[in-house]
C-alpha positions as CSV (number, residue, x, y, z in Angstrom):
1,X,53.8,103.3,145.6
2,X,57.0,101.4,146.4
3,X,59.1,102.0,149.5
4,X,61.9,103.2,147.3
5,X,59.7,105.8,145.7
6,X,58.5,107.0,149.1
7,X,62.2,107.3,150.3
8,X,63.1,109.3,147.2
9,X,60.2,111.7,147.6
10,X,61.1,112.3,151.2
11,X,64.8,112.8,150.5
12,X,64.0,115.5,147.9
13,X,61.5,117.5,150.0
14,X,62.6,121.1,150.6
15,X,64.6,121.6,153.8
16,X,61.9,123.8,155.3
17,X,59.2,121.2,154.8
18,X,57.2,119.9,157.8
19,X,58.6,116.4,157.4
20,X,62.3,117.5,157.5
21,X,61.6,119.9,160.4
22,X,60.0,117.1,162.4
23,X,62.9,114.8,161.7
24,X,65.4,117.4,162.7
25,X,63.5,118.2,165.9
26,X,63.5,114.5,166.9
27,X,67.2,114.1,166.7
28,X,68.8,113.3,170.1
29,X,71.3,115.8,171.6
30,X,74.3,113.5,171.0
31,X,73.5,113.3,167.3
32,X,73.1,117.0,167.0
33,X,76.4,117.5,168.8
34,X,78.1,115.0,166.4
35,X,76.7,116.8,163.4
36,X,77.7,120.2,164.7
37,X,81.3,119.0,165.3
38,X,81.4,117.6,161.7
39,X,80.7,121.1,160.5
40,X,79.9,120.5,156.8
41,X,77.4,123.3,156.0
42,X,77.6,122.5,152.3
43,X,75.9,119.2,153.1
44,X,73.3,120.8,155.3
45,X,69.6,121.1,154.7
46,X,69.7,124.8,153.9
47,X,70.3,125.9,150.4
48,X,73.5,127.8,149.6
49,X,71.5,131.0,149.3
50,X,70.0,130.6,152.8
51,X,73.5,129.9,154.2
52,X,74.9,133.0,152.6
53,X,71.9,135.1,153.9
54,X,72.5,133.8,157.4
55,X,76.2,134.7,157.2
56,X,75.3,138.2,156.0
57,X,72.8,138.6,158.8
58,X,75.5,137.5,161.4
59,X,78.1,139.9,160.0
60,X,75.6,142.8,159.9
61,X,74.7,142.1,163.6
62,X,78.4,142.0,164.5
63,X,79.0,145.3,162.6
64,X,76.1,146.9,164.4
65,X,77.5,145.6,167.8
66,X,81.0,147.0,167.1
67,X,79.6,150.3,165.9
68,X,77.5,150.7,169.0
69,X,80.4,149.7,171.2
70,X,82.7,152.3,169.6
71,X,80.1,155.1,170.0
72,X,79.2,154.4,173.7
73,X,80.4,156.5,176.6
74,X,83.1,155.0,178.7
75,X,81.0,154.5,181.8
76,X,77.8,153.3,180.1
77,X,76.7,149.7,180.1
78,X,78.0,147.8,177.1
79,X,75.4,146.0,174.9
80,X,75.4,142.3,174.8
81,X,77.1,140.7,171.8
82,X,74.7,139.3,169.1
83,X,74.1,135.6,168.9
84,X,74.5,134.0,165.4
85,X,71.4,133.0,163.5
86,X,70.5,129.5,164.4
87,X,71.3,127.0,161.7
88,X,69.6,123.6,161.2
89,X,70.9,121.0,163.5
90,X,72.6,123.4,165.9
91,X,71.4,124.3,169.3
92,X,72.0,127.6,171.0
93,X,75.1,128.0,173.1
94,X,74.7,127.3,176.8
95,X,75.3,130.2,179.2
96,X,78.6,130.0,181.0
97,X,78.2,129.5,184.7
98,X,79.2,132.5,186.8
99,X,81.9,132.1,189.4
100,X,80.5,133.0,192.8
101,X,82.5,134.8,195.4
102,X,83.4,131.8,197.7
103,X,84.3,129.6,194.7
104,X,86.5,132.5,193.3
105,X,88.4,132.6,196.6
106,X,88.9,128.8,196.6
107,X,90.2,129.1,193.0
108,X,92.5,131.9,194.0
109,X,93.9,129.9,196.8
110,X,94.4,126.8,194.6
111,X,96.2,128.8,191.9
112,X,98.5,130.4,194.5
113,X,99.3,127.1,196.2
114,X,97.4,127.9,199.4
115,X,95.1,124.8,199.2
116,X,96.4,121.4,200.0
């Protein structure tokens, strides 16, 4: 088998194959970030049907979240918003750091011109 034939066979493997999964998992974070910024899902490794199913799943989860928020008592704890279904090549969002009390005071002073 020639190298060209091997390359063609690998290129046309299904996106969910073990080979493509291993290649995706080995990408460095910088490359994943670059590909995520590029944002061309039509060139992704999922088929169009899989992309549409993921979008439907995300919209259904959002609808369920809005529905449950609209039917909750005013003093009850609100549910957490749903996270979108993970797509190939995209990592989950990082949690935002919480602002602690002493840092909040420093920020308040900075905004109001109290800090020099």
